[in-house]
VOPAGU-2260 file (C-alpha; in pm, 1 decimal, decimal comma):
REM VOPAGU-2260
SITE   aa  ch    i         X         Y         Z
SITE  MET   A    0   -1164,1   -7093,6    3208,5
SITE  VAL   A    1   -1301,4   -7449,8    3256,4
SITE  CYS   A    2   -1324,2   -7602,5    3609,4
SITE  TRP   A    3   -1375,2   -7976,0    3764,1
SITE  THR   A    4   -1279,6   -8179,7    4027,3
SITE  GLU   A    5   -1137,8   -8589,1    3990,3
SITE  ASN   A    6   -1072,2   -8858,9    4269,2
SITE  ARG   A    7    -733,7   -8894,5    4360,7
SITE  ASP   A    8    -747,3   -9262,4    4347,9
SITE  ARG   A    9    -825,1   -9378,7    3975,6
SITE  GLY   A   10    -814,0   -9734,5    4035,6
SITE  GLU   A   11    -413,3   -9787,0    3948,2
SITE  ALA   A   12    -154,6   -9934,1    4150,1
SITE  TYR   A   13      35,7   -9604,6    4093,7
SITE  THR   A   14    -250,7   -9392,0    4305,0
SITE  ASP   A   15    -388,2   -9670,0    4512,9
SITE  SER   A   16    -251,9   -9479,0    4781,5
SITE  LEU   A   17    -406,3   -9177,4    4736,3
SITE  ARG   A   18    -735,0   -9010,1    4917,3
SITE  GLY   A   19    -987,8   -8705,5    4807,4
SITE  LYS   A   20   -1036,4   -8525,1    4518,5
SITE  LYS   A   21    -838,6   -8297,8    4347,7
SITE  LEU   A   22    -959,9   -7969,0    4165,0
SITE  ALA   A   23    -840,7   -7927,2    3769,0
SITE  MET   A   24    -863,1   -7662,5    3549,4
SITE  PHE   A   25    -733,1   -7526,3    3235,1
SITE  GLY   A   26    -822,0   -7208,0    3023,3
SITE  ASP   A   27    -655,3   -7019,0    2722,7
SITE  PRO   A   28    -744,3   -6632,1    2757,0
SITE  GLN   A   29    -621,4   -6428,8    2418,4
SITE  VAL   A   30    -556,1   -6028,0    2369,7
SITE  TRP   A   31    -524,9   -5913,2    2062,4
SITE  VAL   A   32    -460,7   -5556,8    1910,6
SITE  LYS   A   33    -512,2   -5423,0    1537,3
SITE  VAL   A   34    -203,8   -5260,0    1477,8
SITE  TRP   A   35    -293,0   -5173,8    1098,7
SITE  LYS   A   36    -629,3   -5234,5     852,6
SITE  GLY   A   37    -619,4   -5606,0     833,4
SITE  ILE   A   38    -373,2   -5683,8    1060,3
SITE  SER   A   39    -335,6   -5735,9    1446,0
SITE  VAL   A   40     -95,9   -5884,9    1685,2
SITE  GLY   A   41    -103,0   -6067,0    1987,4
SITE  THR   A   42     -88,4   -6327,2    2250,6
SITE  ARG   A   43    -220,3   -6609,1    2418,5
SITE  MET   A   44    -168,8   -6851,3    2701,6
SITE  ASN   A   45    -239,0   -7188,8    2786,9
SITE  ILE   A   46    -295,6   -7198,9    3189,8
SITE  PHE   A   47    -323,7   -7560,3    3341,0
SITE  TYR   A   48    -365,6   -7718,4    3710,3
SITE  HIS   A   49    -340,4   -8094,9    3745,9
SITE  VAL   A   50    -456,0   -8190,1    3403,9
SITE  LEU   A   51     -65,8   -8273,8    3267,2
SITE  ARG   A   52      66,5   -8275,0    3610,7
SITE  ASP   A   53      -2,1   -8450,7    3936,8
SITE  ASP   A   54     178,1   -8200,1    4122,2
SITE  ASN   A   55      26,4   -7861,3    4287,1
SITE  ARG   A   56     199,9   -7655,0    4004,8
SITE  TRP   A   57      39,7   -7433,3    3779,0
SITE  GLN   A   58     163,1   -7436,9    3402,4
SITE  VAL   A   59     135,2   -7156,3    3202,7
SITE  TYR   A   60     265,3   -7128,3    2746,5
SITE  PRO   A   61     233,3   -6816,5    2681,4
SITE  THR   A   62     281,3   -6756,2    2248,2
SITE  LEU   A   63     240,6   -6451,8    2011,6
SITE  GLY   A   64      82,4   -6442,6    1690,6
SITE  THR   A   65     -36,8   -6212,8    1370,7
SITE  LYS   A   66    -316,7   -6247,2    1257,8
SITE  VAL   A   67    -397,6   -6099,6     889,7
SITE  GLN   A   68    -801,7   -6060,3     762,2
SITE  PHE   A   69    -870,7   -6111,6     427,9
């Protein structure tokens, strides 16, 4: 998980009336389970807060995957 703060006023007309700071963060935790010799299945979740949007909402994008180790 990575966290940082940014000024709400970025110096452009769109954010001119905003004041203060905002906390932003993102992460991508992963879980993998070995199911047979070199084959694993798992999931990864991309989690964003104030990175892609300006409103106070968490964004979560789950994925499923398989890995083969040669």
